[in-house]
C-alpha positions, 0 to 999 in steps of 0.5 A: 834478333834479326839480322842487318843487311846491306840493301833493303828495297822498300815498295809500297803498293796500292792496287798494281796487280800485274807489277808485283811478280814482274818488279820483284823478279826484275829486283833479284835478277839486278840484285843477285850477288848482293845481301839484300832483302825486299819489303813490300807494303800493301796500302789495303789494295782491293784488287789481286796485290795481296795475292800477288805479294804473297806468291812472291813471298812463298817463293823466297821467304828468307828475301821478301817482307810482307807488311798489309794495312788495315786500312788505306794510309797513303805512300809516306805512311806505307814507307814508315811501316815498311822502314819498321820491318827493314834491316839494310843499311841502306834502304832503296825506295821504289814505286810499285808501278815499273817505271822505277829501274833497279838497275839504276840501284846495282850500277849506283851501288857498285860505283857510290856505296860499295866502294866505301868512304860515304861520309855524310851522304844521306840520300841519292836522289833518283833524276829522271834522264827523260819523263814518261807523262803528258806534257801538262804534267812536266809543266806542273812538276817544273812549276811545283820543283821551282817554288820548292826550290824556292822557298827550301833551298834543297836544290832538288831539281826533280823529288817527284821521282820515286827512286831514291837511295837512302842510308837507313839510319838517316831515314829513321831521324826524319820527321813523318807526316803525310806527303812526307815522302815529298820532301825527302831532300829538304828533310835530309839536308835540315837534319844535317846529311848530304844529299847528291842527284843522280840520273835515272831511267823513267819507263812508262807504266806497266799495268794500270792507272797512277793513283795521284791526280792533279788537284790532289797533289796540287792541295796536299803539296801547298799545305805541306810545303809551308809546314816544311818551310817552317820545319827546316827553319827550326833548326837541326838535331843535335849530334853526340860526340860519342856517337859514330856519325859522320855529321859530328865533324862538322857540328864541332867545326861550327861549334869552334867558330862560335865560340 
């Protein structure tokens, strides 16, 4: 039986040759002293990503888990594959390109999670202090965030940031669909969990090129936005009184008000 750890770092990789080993080394250094693991999902890369993951796992087999897709499935599918392997009470999402800073994880873990008393907090979402993107990419992100906030009322200001620290049980409750990783704040709130944003670093990609183009992101974003718009208006899941669930108190209070 797999023992439960405090923190799992979940990283999807697709053609990230040159980024894998420096990123994993950085995670080891930042999380020294914590009970953590690193779960890596190789989304059918056709470069040396797989070899670099094998090297990293051989160097720290007690810390690193690798899962390899048999065919390309996308980022959200990679996250769900990794989620099946994580054993941490909390799960940290990082992109595989080195843009997210694991030092933010250690800082916010020590400030928010380690002291306890997280209550109904399900997601700590990163908000980038500054963007290392082109002006056009920044503009399209601002427009997309504004439309999404208007439709979903999730109050999120930077869902494009890959840095997200989530309560693992809450993450496992979320419905899966392609591109669901773009709507994690809205999905968490729909499930009754609290979401908070924290400023995090945004760095330049270390090696390689971005895998997401404007037209692909736009097409998927519009289609999925209307799907999530429908979903969040279909009600919250039930919470049983017997569960040790921090959301139970709120649902009991609402039931009393309506009776």
